[in-house]
BAVEXPA-998626 format. One record per residue (C-alpha): x, y, z; residue number from 1. Coordinates in pm, 1 decimal, padded with zeros to 6 digits. Layout:
<sites>
{{X Y Z} NUM}
...
</sites>
This chain:
<sites>
{{-00037.8 05853.8 05348.8} 1}
{{00301.1 05692.9 05407.0} 2}
{{00141.4 05357.8 05411.9} 3}
{{-00016.1 05428.6 05081.0} 4}
{{00313.8 05525.0 04916.2} 5}
{{00461.6 05208.7 05049.2} 6}
{{00189.6 05005.9 04879.8} 7}
{{00246.7 05214.5 04561.3} 8}
{{00616.7 05137.6 04567.4} 9}
{{00543.8 04771.1 04625.2} 10}
{{00306.8 04762.1 04329.7} 11}
{{00562.7 04934.5 04108.1} 12}
{{00837.2 04699.8 04221.3} 13}
{{00612.9 04404.4 04155.3} 14}
{{00541.8 04529.2 03796.9} 15}
{{00924.1 04560.3 03736.4} 16}
{{00993.8 04214.7 03873.4} 17}
{{00708.0 04049.5 03685.9} 18}
{{00838.0 04224.5 03355.3} 19}
{{01200.4 04115.4 03422.7} 20}
{{01085.3 03757.3 03487.8} 21}
{{00926.3 03763.2 03151.9} 22}
{{01254.1 03860.5 03001.8} 23}
{{01123.5 04198.3 02876.7} 24}
{{01373.6 04441.1 03047.4} 25}
{{01573.4 04610.8 02756.6} 26}
{{01933.4 04699.3 02801.9} 27}
{{01984.1 05084.6 02766.8} 28}
{{02324.1 05235.1 02729.3} 29}
{{02423.8 05583.8 02820.3} 30}
{{02449.8 05683.2 02466.1} 31}
{{02099.8 05553.9 02370.4} 32}
{{01917.3 05827.1 02165.7} 33}
{{01594.9 05778.8 02355.4} 34}
{{01515.8 05620.5 02692.8} 35}
{{01143.1 05590.9 02619.9} 36}
{{01149.6 05250.6 02451.5} 37}
{{00834.6 05031.2 02459.2} 38}
{{00814.8 04651.2 02517.4} 39}
{{00510.9 04422.4 02517.0} 40}
{{00506.5 04155.6 02784.4} 41}
{{00282.5 03858.6 02833.6} 42}
{{00130.8 03817.4 03174.2} 43}
{{-00107.1 03535.8 03293.7} 44}
{{-00470.7 03618.2 03344.0} 45}
{{-00471.1 03578.8 03730.1} 46}
{{-00159.0 03802.4 03776.4} 47}
{{-00279.8 04054.7 03511.6} 48}
{{-00607.6 04095.4 03704.8} 49}
{{-00421.9 04137.0 04042.2} 50}
{{-00182.9 04399.7 03898.0} 51}
{{-00468.6 04602.8 03750.1} 52}
{{-00640.1 04602.0 04081.6} 53}
{{-00317.6 04750.2 04236.2} 54}
{{-00275.7 05010.0 03966.3} 55}
{{-00624.6 05130.9 04033.6} 56}
{{-00506.5 05230.1 04379.8} 57}
{{-00243.6 05471.7 04227.8} 58}
{{-00365.5 05831.9 04169.4} 59}
{{-00343.5 05920.4 03800.0} 60}
{{-00095.8 06202.5 03867.0} 61}
{{00139.4 05955.5 04044.3} 62}
{{00100.8 05674.5 03779.0} 63}
{{00442.5 05581.6 03637.6} 64}
{{00455.2 05625.8 03255.4} 65}
{{00774.8 05411.0 03248.4} 66}
{{00929.5 05156.5 03477.7} 67}
{{01299.2 05126.4 03385.8} 68}
{{01209.4 05157.9 03019.3} 69}
{{00900.5 04934.2 03047.6} 70}
{{00539.9 05053.0 02992.6} 71}
{{00235.4 04843.6 03026.6} 72}
{{00045.7 04820.0 02690.0} 73}
{{-00334.1 04843.0 02693.9} 74}
{{-00345.0 04760.8 03063.0} 75}
{{-00654.6 04984.0 03099.0} 76}
{{-00839.7 04778.9 02840.9} 77}
{{-00832.3 04464.9 03054.6} 78}
{{-01139.6 04400.0 03256.4} 79}
{{-01110.5 04461.6 03626.3} 80}
{{-01332.8 04157.7 03676.0} 81}
{{-01148.0 03836.5 03730.7} 82}
{{-01197.2 03566.1 03465.8} 83}
{{-01458.0 03305.6 03576.1} 84}
{{-01216.7 03023.6 03526.4} 85}
{{-00840.0 03079.5 03545.2} 86}
{{-00773.3 02720.2 03473.4} 87}
{{-00950.6 02734.5 03128.3} 88}
{{-00711.4 03003.9 03003.4} 89}
{{-00400.9 02864.6 03166.2} 90}
{{-00460.1 02491.7 03066.1} 91}
{{-00593.7 02545.4 02729.5} 92}
{{-00902.7 02334.2 02798.3} 93}
{{-01139.6 02561.5 02599.0} 94}
{{-01443.6 02446.9 02407.1} 95}
{{-01219.1 02426.8 02090.1} 96}
{{-01020.4 02152.6 02265.1} 97}
{{-00695.9 02332.8 02209.1} 98}
{{-00411.3 02137.4 02358.6} 99}
{{-00120.8 02272.8 02561.5} 100}
{{00119.6 02047.1 02351.2} 101}
{{00094.3 01784.3 02080.0} 102}
{{-00023.1 01452.8 02215.2} 103}
{{-00165.6 01607.5 02527.4} 104}
{{-00518.1 01490.1 02629.3} 105}
{{-00776.5 01771.3 02593.5} 106}
{{-01136.4 01788.9 02701.6} 107}
{{-01261.9 01652.7 02373.4} 108}
{{-00958.0 01450.5 02256.4} 109}
{{-01137.5 01111.8 02284.1} 110}
{{-01447.8 01235.5 02112.7} 111}
{{-01248.0 01395.6 01824.6} 112}
{{-01035.1 01083.7 01777.5} 113}
{{-01335.3 00854.2 01780.9} 114}
{{-01522.6 01067.9 01524.6} 115}
{{-01229.8 01089.0 01282.3} 116}
{{-01251.3 00708.4 01236.6} 117}
{{-01615.9 00626.6 01328.4} 118}
{{-01760.2 00662.8 00985.1} 119}
{{-01527.8 00396.1 00852.5} 120}
{{-01614.3 00131.4 01116.9} 121}
{{-01850.1 -00138.5 00994.9} 122}
{{-02033.9 -00438.6 01146.2} 123}
{{-01971.9 -00775.5 00968.5} 124}
{{-02218.3 -01052.7 01003.4} 125}
{{-02136.9 -01403.0 00866.8} 126}
{{-02421.8 -01663.8 00816.5} 127}
{{-02355.9 -02020.9 00711.6} 128}
{{-02635.7 -02265.0 00620.5} 129}
{{-02698.6 -02609.3 00494.0} 130}
{{-02992.1 -02678.7 00256.9} 131}
{{-03143.4 -02350.1 00357.6} 132}
{{-03101.1 -02411.6 00732.1} 133}
{{-02880.0 -02173.4 00915.6} 134}
{{-02622.8 -02358.5 01120.6} 135}
{{-02403.1 -02085.6 01242.7} 136}
{{-02373.1 -01695.4 01265.8} 137}
{{-02089.4 -01487.4 01359.5} 138}
{{-02043.0 -01110.6 01427.9} 139}
{{-01741.9 -00889.1 01421.4} 140}
{{-01627.8 -00545.1 01308.4} 141}
{{-01411.0 -00403.0 01042.5} 142}
{{-01252.0 -00084.8 00907.5} 143}
{{-01289.8 00063.5 00567.3} 144}
{{-00927.7 00151.6 00464.3} 145}
{{-01007.3 00260.0 00105.5} 146}
{{-01297.3 00455.9 -00046.5} 147}
{{-01336.1 00174.5 -00294.4} 148}
{{-01487.1 -00041.0 -00023.0} 149}
{{-01172.3 -00236.7 00100.7} 150}
{{-01231.3 -00346.1 00454.1} 151}
{{-00959.3 -00466.1 00703.8} 152}
{{-01088.1 -00715.3 00969.9} 153}
{{-00973.7 -01033.9 01151.8} 154}
{{-00959.5 -01366.8 00985.1} 155}
{{-01155.2 -01544.6 01250.0} 156}
{{-01449.9 -01315.5 01190.5} 157}
{{-01495.7 -01467.7 00840.3} 158}
{{-01378.8 -01816.2 00884.7} 159}
{{-01576.4 -02134.0 00796.1} 160}
{{-01717.8 -02261.6 01131.7} 161}
{{-01701.6 -02618.6 00996.3} 162}
{{-01342.1 -02593.1 00870.4} 163}
{{-01148.2 -02360.6 01097.1} 164}
{{-00866.9 -02323.9 00844.6} 165}
{{-01094.3 -02209.5 00567.5} 166}
{{-01263.5 -01886.5 00457.8} 167}
{{-01637.8 -01892.2 00490.6} 168}
{{-01850.6 -01981.1 00187.3} 169}
{{-02154.0 -01834.4 00360.1} 170}
{{-02315.8 -01493.1 00335.0} 171}
{{-02108.9 -01195.4 00447.3} 172}
{{-02322.5 -00892.2 00527.9} 173}
{{-02153.7 -00556.3 00599.7} 174}
{{-02343.2 -00288.0 00774.0} 175}
{{-02212.2 00079.0 00770.5} 176}
{{-02242.7 00334.4 01049.6} 177}
{{-02532.4 00496.7 00870.2} 178}
{{-02733.3 00171.8 00851.2} 179}
{{-02671.7 00092.1 00488.1} 180}
{{-02612.2 -00288.7 00420.7} 181}
{{-02384.2 -00442.5 00163.2} 182}
{{-02298.8 -00792.5 00051.5} 183}
{{-01928.0 -00856.9 00119.9} 184}
{{-01667.6 -01080.6 -00044.3} 185}
{{-01369.7 -01217.2 00138.6} 186}
{{-01072.2 -01123.2 -00074.6} 187}
{{-00796.3 -01279.4 00140.5} 188}
{{-00747.6 -01422.6 00489.1} 189}
{{-00438.6 -01532.1 00685.5} 190}
{{-00514.4 -01736.5 00990.0} 191}
{{-00156.2 -01725.8 01133.2} 192}
{{-00177.8 -01344.6 01170.6} 193}
{{-00559.0 -01339.6 01194.1} 194}
{{-00585.8 -01081.9 00927.2} 195}
{{-00851.2 -01065.2 00648.2} 196}
{{-00960.3 -00838.7 00371.1} 197}
{{-01324.5 -00798.0 00281.6} 198}
{{-01451.8 -00605.7 -00015.6} 199}
{{-01788.2 -00429.2 -00077.8} 200}
{{-01910.8 -00245.8 -00382.6} 201}
{{-02066.3 00102.2 -00352.3} 202}
{{-02177.1 00344.6 -00621.0} 203}
{{-02018.6 00635.3 -00430.0} 204}
{{-01682.1 00650.8 -00246.6} 205}
{{-01707.8 00544.7 00116.6} 206}
{{-01557.2 00709.4 00431.6} 207}
{{-01206.7 00549.7 00486.0} 208}
{{-01001.7 00557.0 00802.3} 209}
{{-00632.2 00679.3 00786.1} 210}
{{-00369.5 00437.0 00889.8} 211}
{{-00098.7 00539.9 01136.0} 212}
{{00230.9 00385.9 01266.5} 213}
{{00211.3 00149.6 01556.2} 214}
{{00590.6 00161.4 01598.8} 215}
{{00550.7 00514.8 01736.3} 216}
{{00334.0 00393.4 02032.3} 217}
{{00467.5 00396.9 02386.9} 218}
{{00321.2 00230.3 02696.3} 219}
{{00089.8 00474.8 02854.6} 220}
{{-00029.4 00644.3 02527.3} 221}
{{-00406.4 00699.5 02503.8} 222}
{{-00604.0 00488.0 02249.8} 223}
{{-00972.6 00443.3 02152.0} 224}
{{-01127.8 00117.2 02050.3} 225}
{{-01430.5 00123.4 01804.3} 226}
{{-01649.4 -00165.6 01703.2} 227}
{{-01973.6 -00348.2 01739.7} 228}
{{-01956.4 -00566.7 02049.2} 229}
{{-02255.2 -00785.7 02085.0} 230}
{{-02400.0 -00622.3 01761.9} 231}
{{-02411.4 -00291.6 01947.5} 232}
{{-02295.7 -00073.1 01661.2} 233}
{{-02095.5 00246.8 01705.1} 234}
{{-01960.2 00147.6 02041.7} 235}
{{-01646.3 00349.2 02166.1} 236}
{{-01430.6 00266.1 02457.3} 237}
{{-01097.0 00426.3 02556.7} 238}
{{-00792.6 00332.3 02758.3} 239}
{{-00412.5 00333.4 02739.3} 240}
{{-00143.0 00120.3 02579.4} 241}
{{-00022.3 -00138.7 02847.9} 242}
{{00254.9 -00300.1 02631.3} 243}
{{00374.5 -00240.9 02279.5} 244}
{{00535.8 -00581.6 02218.1} 245}
{{00344.2 -00857.4 02408.3} 246}
{{00456.1 -01186.8 02252.7} 247}
{{00211.3 -01458.9 02152.6} 248}
{{00407.4 -01702.8 02360.6} 249}
{{00340.5 -01494.3 02663.8} 250}
{{-00017.0 -01565.3 02593.1} 251}
{{00022.2 -01937.0 02551.3} 252}
{{-00033.5 -01915.7 02177.9} 253}
{{00162.5 -02175.6 01980.0} 254}
{{00288.7 -02165.1 01624.3} 255}
{{00421.2 -01857.8 01453.2} 256}
{{00562.2 -01604.1 01694.8} 257}
{{00362.1 -01277.4 01688.7} 258}
{{00353.2 -00955.7 01876.6} 259}
{{00049.0 -00773.1 02001.2} 260}
{{-00045.0 -00439.4 02147.7} 261}
{{-00184.4 -00482.9 02497.4} 262}
{{-00438.3 -00223.2 02614.3} 263}
{{-00692.4 -00175.5 02891.1} 264}
{{-00969.9 -00076.9 02649.0} 265}
{{-01294.0 -00276.6 02708.3} 266}
{{-01356.1 -00504.9 02408.3} 267}
{{-01602.3 -00799.1 02384.8} 268}
{{-01737.0 -01041.5 02139.6} 269}
{{-01801.4 -00857.4 01816.0} 270}
{{-01517.1 -00602.2 01863.2} 271}
{{-01288.8 -00840.1 01676.2} 272}
{{-01156.7 -00669.7 01358.4} 273}
{{-01252.5 -00314.8 01473.4} 274}
{{-00994.3 -00036.8 01486.1} 275}
{{-00775.3 00080.5 01765.9} 276}
{{-00696.2 00440.8 01699.9} 277}
{{-00464.8 00704.2 01852.2} 278}
{{-00562.1 01060.1 01953.4} 279}
{{-00515.7 01175.0 01591.0} 280}
{{-00785.5 00933.4 01482.5} 281}
{{-00530.6 00716.1 01300.2} 282}
{{-00569.7 00335.6 01300.1} 283}
{{-00273.9 00188.2 01492.6} 284}
{{-00416.9 -00158.9 01562.5} 285}
{{-00687.2 -00409.2 01483.9} 286}
{{-00867.9 -00537.9 01801.9} 287}
{{-00842.9 -00917.9 01809.6} 288}
{{-00897.8 -01064.2 02155.4} 289}
{{-00936.9 -01022.2 02536.1} 290}
{{-00836.6 -01251.9 02818.6} 291}
{{-01160.4 -01426.6 02939.7} 292}
{{-01283.2 -01348.3 03288.2} 293}
{{-01028.8 -01058.5 03300.7} 294}
{{-01079.2 -00678.1 03292.6} 295}
{{-00830.0 -00444.9 03128.8} 296}
{{-00636.4 -00720.8 02928.3} 297}
{{-00722.8 -00666.7 02557.9} 298}
{{-00495.4 -00717.9 02259.2} 299}
{{-00475.9 -00588.3 01911.1} 300}
{{-00260.0 -00665.9 01600.6} 301}
{{-00017.8 -00370.2 01535.8} 302}
{{-00125.3 -00187.7 01213.6} 303}
{{00243.8 -00201.6 01092.8} 304}
{{00217.1 -00596.6 01097.6} 305}
{{-00128.5 -00585.9 00937.0} 306}
{{00019.1 -00349.4 00659.9} 307}
{{00291.5 -00611.0 00570.0} 308}
{{00028.3 -00880.3 00549.7} 309}
{{-00177.6 -00679.7 00309.5} 310}
{{00133.8 -00610.9 00102.2} 311}
{{00185.8 -00974.1 00069.4} 312}
{{-00184.2 -01025.8 -00028.5} 313}
{{-00128.2 -00780.2 -00318.3} 314}
{{00206.4 -00925.1 -00417.6} 315}
{{00155.4 -01297.0 -00380.4} 316}
{{-00217.5 -01346.1 -00325.5} 317}
{{-00126.7 -01505.4 00006.2} 318}
{{00116.9 -01469.3 00297.7} 319}
{{00454.0 -01642.2 00213.1} 320}
{{00646.5 -01720.1 00531.6} 321}
{{01011.4 -01860.4 00514.1} 322}
{{01062.0 -02168.9 00738.1} 323}
{{01397.1 -02251.2 00889.1} 324}
{{01288.6 -02532.4 01123.5} 325}
{{01428.4 -02389.8 01439.8} 326}
{{01280.8 -02274.5 01780.2} 327}
{{01463.0 -01953.8 01891.3} 328}
{{01485.6 -01749.0 02210.1} 329}
{{01575.2 -01385.3 02250.9} 330}
{{01877.2 -01335.6 02475.2} 331}
{{01863.2 -01081.2 02749.2} 332}
{{02106.2 -00973.9 03007.3} 333}
{{01915.4 -01180.7 03266.1} 334}
{{01898.4 -01503.4 03081.3} 335}
{{02266.0 -01470.0 02965.7} 336}
{{02367.5 -01445.2 03325.2} 337}
{{02160.4 -01753.0 03409.8} 338}
{{02293.1 -01958.6 03125.8} 339}
{{02658.9 -01867.3 03207.1} 340}
{{02597.7 -01981.0 03568.0} 341}
{{02473.6 -02321.4 03440.2} 342}
{{02739.0 -02374.1 03168.0} 343}
{{03083.6 -02226.4 03205.8} 344}
{{03148.3 -02280.8 02828.3} 345}
{{02854.8 -02056.6 02730.5} 346}
{{02975.8 -01802.5 02476.8} 347}
{{03052.5 -01433.4 02578.9} 348}
{{02777.7 -01240.7 02420.4} 349}
{{02582.3 -00934.1 02523.6} 350}
{{02287.1 -01018.5 02295.7} 351}
{{02176.6 -01241.5 02017.7} 352}
{{01923.8 -01521.6 01946.0} 353}
{{01963.2 -01866.3 02096.9} 354}
{{01878.7 -02176.1 01891.8} 355}
{{01684.0 -02389.2 02135.7} 356}
{{01547.3 -02670.8 01908.1} 357}
{{01648.1 -02777.5 01546.7} 358}
{{01378.8 -02988.1 01361.3} 359}
{{01534.8 -03291.7 01196.7} 360}
{{01545.0 -03277.1 00812.2} 361}
{{01462.7 -02893.8 00827.1} 362}
{{01658.5 -02628.5 00628.5} 363}
{{01841.3 -02538.8 00944.5} 364}
{{01933.6 -02907.4 01020.1} 365}
{{02070.9 -02934.5 00663.9} 366}
{{02269.3 -02624.0 00703.7} 367}
{{02438.6 -02744.6 01026.4} 368}
{{02261.1 -02554.4 01302.9} 369}
{{02284.1 -02717.4 01650.0} 370}
{{02093.8 -02645.8 01971.9} 371}
{{02292.6 -02401.1 02180.4} 372}
{{02406.8 -02195.2 01873.2} 373}
{{02385.5 -01815.7 01928.5} 374}
{{02290.1 -01621.4 01607.1} 375}
{{02468.3 -01291.4 01619.7} 376}
{{02449.9 -01199.5 01243.5} 377}
{{02197.5 -01278.8 00983.7} 378}
{{02288.8 -01204.9 00614.6} 379}
{{02565.8 -00957.5 00739.4} 380}
{{02325.0 -00773.1 00979.6} 381}
{{02384.8 -00781.8 01364.8} 382}
{{02071.3 -00916.1 01512.5} 383}
{{01947.9 -00927.5 01887.0} 384}
{{01593.7 -01043.4 01833.7} 385}
{{01382.0 -01296.4 01649.0} 386}
{{01184.2 -01008.2 01504.2} 387}
{{01502.0 -00874.4 01342.9} 388}
{{01570.2 -01216.2 01176.6} 389}
{{01213.7 -01231.8 01042.8} 390}
{{01239.2 -00876.1 00896.9} 391}
{{01556.0 -00970.1 00720.2} 392}
{{01412.6 -01284.3 00559.3} 393}
{{01088.1 -01115.4 00467.6} 394}
{{00905.3 -01342.4 00216.8} 395}
{{01223.2 -01462.1 00061.5} 396}
{{01167.2 -01846.9 00013.7} 397}
{{01452.0 -02035.7 -00167.1} 398}
{{01697.1 -01756.0 -00103.0} 399}
{{02019.0 -01853.9 00065.4} 400}
{{02118.2 -01649.9 00378.4} 401}
{{02463.1 -01642.6 00539.3} 402}
{{02433.3 -01673.6 00922.8} 403}
{{02713.1 -01619.8 01176.0} 404}
{{02667.4 -01823.5 01506.9} 405}
{{02880.8 -01831.2 01812.0} 406}
{{02920.8 -02164.2 01991.4} 407}
{{03073.0 -02292.8 02313.0} 408}
{{03393.8 -02139.3 02410.9} 409}
{{03337.9 -01856.3 02175.3} 410}
{{03391.2 -02056.6 01855.2} 411}
{{03255.9 -01857.0 01545.0} 412}
{{03098.5 -02060.2 01267.0} 413}
{{02950.3 -01934.4 00940.5} 414}
{{02650.4 -02121.4 00815.0} 415}
{{02445.9 -02098.1 00489.0} 416}
{{02069.9 -02174.8 00509.1} 417}
{{01797.8 -02165.1 00244.3} 418}
{{01447.0 -02119.2 00395.4} 419}
{{01153.6 -02322.1 00267.1} 420}
{{00792.6 -02200.8 00261.8} 421}
{{00599.5 -02264.8 00582.2} 422}
{{00303.5 -02501.0 00536.9} 423}
{{-00028.9 -02447.6 00704.0} 424}
{{00030.9 -02743.3 00936.5} 425}
{{00358.7 -02630.2 01067.3} 426}
</sites>
C-alpha cells in the first residue's frame, strides 16, 4: 500500500510539473477570493496518454480535484488507447498536408505545388519546311501566364533553325495539358536573354500560372520543374536550388552577362521554356538548359529577369540594352587582396567594379575610362556589382550618366558617359 501511494504522489507530482512546464500555473495571493481557479493546458498526445494511464491507477476517492490551483479539463474524455502514430499528430504530416511552419516540406507539398501550375504548362512544337518538305522540328515547353493565351517560353524553342538569330517562320503548335491543340504566334523573342512570348487564341479563358519572386529564393529551397521532355507531356521533377546567382561567365557563355538559378532538378531536351515553381506553385524561373553528360546541373532564367524582359517587350517592342563598351569585373575581398599584392598603387577600396577592358571608340572610351579604373558610384549611387550598374541604366539609351571612379594612388575622377544601344552583333 505504501508503494501504491508513492506511485500516486509521483503521478500527481508529474502532473504538476507538466502543467508548470506549459506555463499554466496561476499565481494565487493570500487575498484571492477563491482558490478554485481553472486553467486549460495543452499536452502532447504521447504524454497525455501516459498520464491518463497513471490517473487510472488512482482510486476515485483519492483523485485530486485540484493540484495547486490546476485541474485537468476533460481528461476522462481522452481515449485510453494510444494514438496509432504519434509522429502524425506531432509533425503535422496529416492527410491534409498541414505544415509545421510556412515553407516547410509536408507529405504532399511537391504534388500540391505541381498541381497549382500544371494546368498552365504547354508543349510547343515548331516545324519548318521548304516547298512542303519538313526540314526541321523542335520541341519545347511553355507556361501560360495570362488567361488570354499569353505564353512565356525560351527564345531558342522558337528560333529559325536556318538563321539562328531570327524567329521561326514555320508552324508553331501549342498543346495544352488536356490535349487541346492551338496554332501559336511568336509575339516577341530576345536571344540574348533567351526569353520569348507566344500567343494562342482561345474562345474561353485559359488556366494561367501565378508569377512569384525569384529574389526571395535561397540556396537549399525546394523547387519543382514542369515540362515536356522528349515530348513526354506533364512531366514533373523536383529538387533544390543549388545557387541563386550563377553567372553566365561561370558557364563559359560569352556576350551579355546574365545570371541563372542553378538547381538539381532533372531536365532534358524539351524542358526548355517550362516553369520552375516554388512550394506555393508560383513560377520563379524558366528552365533553359543543363550541363551535358552531368546530373544535377540544371539552369533557369530567374522570373524577375524574365519579367523585366516582358516589360520591355510591351514598352519598346524589343529589348533595349545600353552599351558602354567596357568589360567589367566585380571586386571581392579576395581579388582586391590579390590585386594589391601585385600592384602597390592599387586603390584602397572595399568593393566596387573594376574596368578590365575599354573598347576603342566606344562611349566609355570617349568618356575617358581607362583599364584599371574602379567604379564606386554610378549616377550618384554606390555600386558594388555589375548588376547594380545595369539596374541603374535600365533601358536608358542616349541618357548621360555621371560615374565616379577611383584610380591608382586613390585618385578620384568624375566621368560622364552616354550609353549607346547595343547591337545584335556586340
